[in-house]
GULUMGU-711517 format. One line per field, with one value per residue: x, z, y of N, C-alpha, C, CB in turn. Coordinates in Angstrom, 2 decimals, padded with zeros to 5 digits. Glycine has a CB too. Layout:
<nodes>
n_c1	X	... $
n_c3	Z	... $
n_c2	Y	... $
ca_c1	X	... $
ca_c3	Z	... $
ca_c2	Y	... $
c_c1	X	... $
c_c3	Z	... $
c_c2	Y	... $
cb_c1	X	... $
cb_c3	Z	... $
cb_c2	Y	... $
</nodes>
This chain:
<nodes>
n_c1	-251.67	-251.08	-250.51	-247.18	-245.32	-242.81	-240.30	-238.50	-239.97	-242.13	-244.78	-245.79	-246.34	-248.81	-251.84	-250.81	-251.54	-251.90	-251.82	-250.01	-247.68	-247.67	-245.91	-244.42	-241.38	-239.66	-239.51	-239.69	-236.83	-235.13	-235.11	-232.83	-231.47	-231.48	-229.78	-229.46	-226.40	-227.69	-228.90	-227.13	-226.10	-228.08	-227.57	-225.01	-223.31	-221.15	-220.07	-221.79	-219.78	-218.34	-220.09	-220.34	-217.90	-217.07	-218.97	-217.93	-215.43	-216.62	-218.07	-216.07	-214.85	-217.22	-217.42	-215.28	-214.91	-217.56	-220.40	-221.64	-222.42	-222.59	-222.53	-223.69	-222.82	-224.29	-227.47	-226.53	-226.99	-226.74	-226.35	-226.74	-225.22	-225.66	-226.10	-224.93	-225.71	-228.16	-229.69	-230.63	-227.74	-228.72	-230.54	-231.47	-230.40	-231.37	-233.76	-235.15	-235.48	-234.88	-232.44	-231.98	-233.63	-235.32	-233.55	-233.49	-233.51	-235.05	-235.95	-237.18	-238.93	-240.38	-241.55	-244.11	-245.21	-243.44	-240.84	-240.42	-242.93	-245.15	-247.55	-247.85	-246.68	-244.54	-244.93	-243.40	-244.06	-243.67	-242.22	-241.58	-240.40	-239.00	-238.12	-235.86	-234.48	-233.50	-231.62 $
n_c3	-229.53	-227.21	-226.34	-225.94	-223.10	-223.42	-222.34	-222.51	-224.24	-223.52	-224.02	-224.69	-221.81	-219.00	-216.88	-213.66	-210.97	-207.84	-207.33	-209.66	-208.19	-206.59	-207.59	-209.73	-211.98	-211.52	-213.88	-212.92	-212.95	-213.78	-215.48	-215.84	-213.11	-211.10	-209.56	-206.41	-204.80	-202.15	-201.93	-202.39	-199.74	-198.18	-199.26	-198.06	-199.22	-199.33	-197.24	-195.88	-195.47	-197.94	-200.05	-199.34	-200.11	-202.65	-205.77	-207.99	-207.40	-205.92	-207.49	-209.78	-208.04	-206.96	-209.55	-209.87	-207.96	-208.90	-208.23	-209.62	-213.16	-214.70	-214.13	-214.03	-213.41	-213.87	-213.75	-210.96	-210.72	-210.45	-212.46	-211.45	-212.00	-213.45	-213.65	-215.86	-217.82	-217.95	-214.98	-212.05	-209.72	-206.81	-207.02	-206.00	-207.53	-207.14	-206.56	-207.51	-205.54	-204.00	-202.70	-200.72	-199.83	-196.99	-197.49	-200.49	-202.89	-203.70	-206.00	-206.87	-204.43	-205.11	-207.82	-209.77	-209.85	-211.18	-213.43	-216.89	-218.00	-215.99	-213.50	-215.33	-215.57	-216.04	-216.15	-215.17	-215.86	-213.67	-215.54	-215.93	-218.62	-217.99	-215.97	-216.75	-218.59	-217.81	-215.60 $
n_c2	091.21	093.07	096.39	097.85	099.17	102.13	102.58	104.45	106.03	108.37	109.00	106.70	105.44	105.30	106.53	107.09	105.12	104.02	101.83	100.76	099.97	097.78	094.86	095.85	095.90	098.11	100.59	103.30	103.27	103.52	105.04	108.16	109.97	112.87	114.25	116.34	118.62	117.65	116.11	113.86	114.65	113.67	110.07	110.24	110.37	112.83	115.28	118.39	120.27	119.44	120.05	122.58	124.27	122.65	121.57	120.83	120.10	117.10	116.34	115.97	113.87	112.22	111.09	109.73	107.87	106.36	107.01	109.04	109.80	112.19	115.67	119.04	122.16	124.69	123.89	123.00	120.07	116.50	114.14	110.11	107.36	104.32	101.45	099.03	100.98	100.80	100.68	102.30	102.18	102.10	100.96	097.67	094.18	091.62	091.56	094.29	096.68	099.56	100.37	102.39	103.44	105.22	107.39	107.84	110.08	113.52	113.56	110.91	110.59	112.10	111.18	110.10	112.30	114.65	113.99	112.99	112.49	114.47	112.63	110.00	106.73	104.02	101.99	098.84	095.58	092.26	089.69	086.15	085.22	088.24	088.87	086.85	088.11	090.49	089.40 $
ca_c1	-250.60	-251.35	-250.20	-246.23	-244.78	-241.16	-239.42	-238.39	-240.91	-243.22	-246.35	-246.39	-247.27	-249.96	-251.59	-250.10	-251.59	-250.62	-251.84	-249.02	-246.34	-247.56	-245.73	-243.90	-240.34	-238.68	-238.35	-238.81	-235.68	-233.88	-234.16	-231.48	-232.16	-230.45	-229.69	-228.96	-225.99	-228.04	-229.43	-226.06	-225.31	-228.76	-227.24	-224.96	-222.01	-220.64	-220.08	-222.19	-218.26	-217.89	-220.69	-220.18	-216.62	-216.79	-219.75	-216.62	-214.84	-217.38	-218.16	-214.75	-214.48	-218.37	-217.17	-213.98	-215.66	-218.70	-221.65	-222.27	-222.25	-222.39	-222.36	-224.50	-222.97	-224.50	-228.54	-225.84	-227.69	-225.29	-227.09	-225.88	-224.62	-226.98	-225.45	-225.22	-226.19	-230.03	-229.81	-230.25	-226.85	-229.55	-231.56	-230.93	-229.99	-232.17	-235.14	-235.55	-235.79	-234.19	-231.54	-231.43	-235.19	-235.44	-232.50	-233.94	-233.53	-235.97	-237.05	-237.51	-239.69	-241.36	-241.72	-244.54	-245.37	-242.46	-240.18	-240.22	-244.54	-245.86	-248.15	-247.82	-245.77	-243.54	-245.00	-243.11	-244.43	-242.71	-242.86	-240.56	-239.28	-237.82	-236.94	-234.41	-234.01	-233.29	-229.99 $
ca_c3	-228.93	-227.02	-226.25	-225.01	-222.85	-224.19	-220.70	-224.09	-225.29	-222.20	-224.57	-224.07	-220.55	-218.13	-215.96	-212.91	-210.24	-206.31	-207.12	-210.61	-208.03	-207.10	-208.50	-210.84	-211.96	-210.98	-215.30	-213.21	-211.86	-215.23	-216.10	-214.95	-211.76	-211.18	-207.70	-205.87	-203.08	-200.84	-202.17	-201.74	-198.56	-197.46	-198.83	-197.15	-200.33	-199.48	-196.31	-195.97	-195.67	-199.12	-200.83	-199.48	-200.51	-204.56	-206.43	-209.07	-206.98	-205.15	-208.61	-210.20	-206.69	-207.00	-211.56	-209.85	-207.49	-209.62	-208.46	-211.12	-214.69	-214.90	-213.28	-215.05	-213.72	-214.28	-212.27	-210.22	-210.57	-210.49	-212.62	-210.65	-212.17	-213.91	-214.01	-217.43	-218.57	-217.80	-213.51	-210.88	-209.11	-205.85	-207.25	-206.32	-208.50	-207.46	-205.74	-208.26	-204.89	-203.93	-201.69	-199.93	-200.26	-196.63	-198.11	-201.46	-203.96	-203.71	-207.60	-206.74	-203.45	-205.92	-209.66	-211.28	-209.95	-211.65	-214.53	-218.38	-218.32	-215.16	-213.22	-216.27	-215.42	-216.73	-215.45	-215.88	-215.44	-213.58	-215.82	-215.86	-219.42	-218.31	-215.06	-217.18	-219.67	-216.73	-215.05 $
ca_c2	091.69	094.13	097.83	098.11	100.46	101.73	103.61	105.62	107.12	107.94	108.63	105.24	105.27	104.72	107.28	106.02	104.74	103.47	099.31	100.15	099.54	096.31	093.62	095.96	095.67	099.06	100.95	104.39	103.54	103.03	106.32	108.73	110.61	114.15	114.31	117.64	118.17	117.76	114.86	113.36	114.82	112.66	109.59	110.37	110.12	113.71	116.24	119.06	120.89	119.49	120.64	124.18	123.88	123.40	121.47	120.65	118.81	116.79	115.95	114.58	112.73	110.30	110.22	108.44	106.35	105.17	106.83	109.73	110.02	113.72	116.82	120.21	123.03	125.52	123.83	122.86	118.91	115.49	112.52	109.23	106.80	103.80	099.58	098.59	101.62	101.31	100.66	102.95	102.31	102.01	099.64	095.52	093.52	090.98	092.14	095.84	097.74	101.06	099.94	103.11	103.69	105.99	108.16	107.83	111.86	113.98	113.55	109.88	110.70	112.83	110.77	110.78	113.89	115.85	113.75	113.26	112.72	113.92	111.84	108.70	105.98	103.11	100.39	097.27	094.39	091.95	088.51	084.89	086.06	089.60	088.64	086.29	089.27	091.69	089.53 $
c_c1	-250.65	-250.92	-247.99	-245.92	-243.04	-240.78	-239.05	-238.70	-242.34	-243.97	-246.91	-246.88	-248.05	-249.94	-251.53	-251.27	-250.65	-250.99	-250.51	-247.77	-246.40	-247.01	-244.61	-241.87	-239.39	-238.54	-238.81	-237.28	-234.42	-234.05	-233.07	-231.82	-230.88	-231.07	-229.32	-227.33	-226.86	-228.87	-228.39	-225.39	-226.34	-227.99	-226.25	-222.94	-221.10	-221.92	-220.99	-221.14	-218.53	-218.85	-221.11	-219.21	-216.61	-217.02	-218.19	-216.09	-215.03	-217.65	-217.32	-214.98	-215.76	-218.35	-216.04	-214.61	-217.09	-220.01	-222.50	-221.83	-221.38	-222.84	-222.82	-224.26	-223.57	-226.44	-227.86	-226.94	-226.29	-226.51	-226.58	-226.16	-225.48	-225.38	-226.11	-225.74	-227.66	-230.38	-229.85	-228.83	-227.51	-230.28	-231.06	-231.73	-230.88	-233.56	-235.59	-236.66	-235.35	-234.06	-231.31	-232.94	-235.83	-234.24	-232.72	-233.67	-234.87	-236.77	-237.38	-238.65	-240.23	-241.99	-243.36	-244.93	-244.77	-241.77	-240.63	-242.08	-245.23	-247.18	-248.81	-246.70	-244.97	-243.69	-244.37	-243.42	-243.79	-243.04	-242.00	-239.88	-238.56	-237.11	-235.25	-234.21	-233.03	-231.79	-228.67 $
c_c3	-228.93	-227.21	-225.12	-224.62	-223.35	-223.25	-221.58	-224.13	-223.82	-223.08	-224.71	-223.10	-219.81	-216.94	-214.86	-211.21	-208.76	-206.57	-208.33	-210.08	-207.43	-208.38	-210.24	-210.78	-212.05	-212.62	-214.86	-212.36	-213.12	-215.55	-215.14	-214.12	-211.58	-210.20	-207.70	-205.10	-202.25	-200.45	-201.95	-199.69	-197.77	-197.64	-198.74	-198.03	-200.08	-197.84	-196.65	-196.27	-197.39	-200.42	-200.88	-200.26	-202.55	-205.05	-207.48	-208.52	-206.45	-207.03	-209.56	-209.16	-206.45	-208.27	-210.44	-208.76	-207.71	-208.77	-208.95	-212.24	-215.32	-213.92	-214.06	-213.93	-212.89	-213.24	-211.66	-210.21	-211.36	-211.41	-211.93	-212.42	-212.48	-213.73	-214.88	-218.32	-218.67	-216.15	-212.57	-210.05	-207.35	-205.36	-207.20	-207.51	-208.45	-206.91	-206.66	-206.97	-204.22	-202.29	-200.81	-199.96	-198.92	-196.53	-199.76	-202.09	-204.06	-205.41	-207.27	-206.04	-204.57	-207.08	-208.97	-210.82	-210.49	-212.65	-215.91	-218.67	-217.08	-214.82	-214.62	-215.91	-215.84	-216.74	-216.45	-215.54	-215.26	-214.26	-215.75	-217.38	-219.52	-217.59	-215.26	-217.71	-218.41	-216.03	-215.44 $
c_c2	092.81	095.50	098.08	099.56	100.04	102.52	104.71	106.41	107.39	108.83	107.52	104.56	105.35	105.54	106.87	106.89	103.94	101.36	099.31	099.61	097.98	095.51	094.15	095.96	097.01	099.94	102.56	104.12	102.86	104.25	107.21	109.96	111.50	114.30	115.86	117.37	118.39	116.46	113.66	113.23	113.90	111.13	109.17	109.79	111.78	114.74	117.81	120.44	120.80	119.97	122.33	124.28	124.47	122.43	120.61	119.60	117.61	116.07	114.74	113.35	111.22	110.44	109.11	107.24	105.67	105.93	107.73	109.81	111.37	114.86	118.45	121.23	123.94	125.44	123.11	121.17	117.83	114.63	111.30	108.24	105.08	101.81	099.53	099.66	101.68	101.31	101.40	102.40	101.42	101.08	097.99	094.91	091.82	090.86	093.18	096.09	098.57	100.11	101.53	104.57	104.76	106.78	109.06	109.65	111.80	113.68	112.17	110.46	111.60	112.81	109.63	111.68	114.60	114.08	113.65	113.05	112.92	113.21	110.07	108.48	104.69	101.54	099.46	096.04	092.88	090.07	087.59	084.98	087.19	089.52	087.75	087.04	090.24	091.12	089.36 $
cb_c1	-249.57	-251.47	-252.15	-245.15	-245.11	-240.57	-237.54	-238.85	-241.76	-242.97	-246.62	-245.88	-247.25	-249.81	-252.17	-247.64	-252.13	-251.65	-254.33	-248.65	-245.54	-248.65	-247.79	-244.71	-240.26	-237.01	-238.87	-239.63	-235.94	-234.21	-235.26	-230.15	-232.61	-230.28	-228.16	-230.23	-224.85	-228.80	-229.96	-225.26	-225.03	-230.29	-227.67	-226.26	-222.80	-220.58	-218.56	-222.94	-216.61	-217.41	-221.55	-219.89	-216.49	-215.21	-220.76	-215.45	-214.31	-218.33	-218.10	-212.74	-214.60	-220.46	-215.78	-212.09	-215.71	-218.36	-222.07	-222.48	-223.75	-223.03	-220.69	-226.45	-223.31	-224.04	-230.12	-225.57	-229.48	-224.34	-227.03	-226.61	-223.74	-228.01	-225.66	-226.31	-225.66	-231.39	-229.20	-231.49	-226.45	-230.11	-232.15	-231.58	-228.31	-231.64	-234.87	-236.45	-236.30	-235.35	-229.99	-229.62	-236.19	-236.03	-231.39	-235.37	-232.67	-235.60	-236.21	-236.62	-239.24	-241.09	-239.54	-245.56	-245.33	-241.09	-239.70	-238.88	-245.27	-245.78	-249.07	-248.02	-245.97	-242.27	-246.69	-241.94	-245.23	-242.21	-243.49	-241.46	-239.53	-238.08	-237.68	-234.06	-235.74	-234.82	-229.80 $
cb_c3	-229.31	-226.33	-225.02	-225.45	-221.00	-225.98	-219.63	-225.22	-227.43	-220.22	-225.72	-224.07	-220.12	-217.73	-215.95	-213.03	-210.87	-203.60	-208.29	-211.56	-207.02	-207.11	-208.95	-211.36	-212.84	-210.21	-217.53	-212.73	-209.91	-216.73	-216.65	-215.96	-210.24	-212.31	-206.72	-204.66	-202.40	-200.62	-203.56	-202.60	-198.00	-198.02	-198.82	-195.99	-202.48	-201.41	-196.11	-195.14	-194.87	-199.25	-200.80	-198.25	-200.08	-205.32	-206.72	-209.24	-206.46	-203.97	-208.98	-209.88	-204.87	-206.27	-213.72	-209.05	-206.13	-209.09	-207.57	-211.17	-215.24	-216.08	-212.85	-215.60	-214.57	-216.02	-212.23	-209.03	-211.45	-208.56	-214.09	-208.59	-211.22	-216.27	-213.01	-217.53	-219.47	-218.73	-213.14	-210.00	-209.30	-205.98	-208.79	-204.65	-208.33	-207.46	-204.09	-210.33	-204.46	-204.30	-202.49	-200.54	-200.33	-195.90	-198.23	-201.19	-205.91	-203.17	-209.57	-206.25	-201.92	-206.02	-210.78	-212.32	-209.09	-209.89	-214.31	-219.34	-219.08	-214.74	-212.62	-217.85	-214.76	-216.12	-215.15	-215.98	-216.06	-212.04	-216.96	-215.55	-220.21	-218.26	-214.04	-217.85	-220.57	-215.38	-214.27 $
cb_c2	091.37	093.98	098.61	097.54	101.00	102.15	102.79	105.56	105.90	108.36	108.97	104.61	105.31	103.14	108.06	106.15	104.52	104.42	097.73	101.10	100.62	095.99	093.04	097.35	094.74	098.15	100.20	105.85	102.41	101.72	107.49	109.21	109.41	115.37	113.11	118.23	118.87	119.08	114.88	114.17	116.48	112.65	109.32	109.65	109.86	114.03	116.44	118.83	119.74	118.26	119.88	125.05	121.82	124.02	122.96	121.85	118.96	117.96	117.00	115.19	113.96	109.99	111.81	109.19	106.35	102.96	106.48	110.88	110.14	114.03	116.74	119.94	122.87	125.44	123.22	124.18	119.05	114.57	112.02	108.50	107.22	104.86	098.09	097.45	101.35	099.84	100.22	102.83	104.01	102.63	099.81	094.11	093.57	090.17	092.87	095.79	097.61	103.09	099.16	103.41	101.87	105.73	107.02	107.15	112.08	115.32	113.78	108.94	111.08	113.61	109.32	110.22	114.49	117.11	112.86	111.88	111.45	114.48	112.95	108.70	105.96	103.38	099.76	096.98	094.34	092.42	088.44	083.20	086.21	091.05	087.96	085.17	090.36	091.81	088.90 $
</nodes>
């Protein structure tokens, strides 16, 4: 049996290389996604006026609408909601591709340069049994 990658354990991740993205099943999109107010503006979830007015009010609104799961007022960061406690809400359910790729948050643009284990990847290969398990 080969070595298994465990998304929850970055010590099992492998060194990133662009070819890992080919055929990957979006393991990085199952990690909590921290976003800033600027990310939320880029995503079209809030306006600049809302961001300037009150981030706590923004957090209440986006939590109620199901877009975020939490807000850290000290860091001024929001955590995007995850479907079934796992997938980013912007991950396509059938093709497992980002549905907001051109507007994606900065943390997604910077991964894997930043993250739980910089320059490493939780590459998850798409296999028939994995495809069925994730549906």
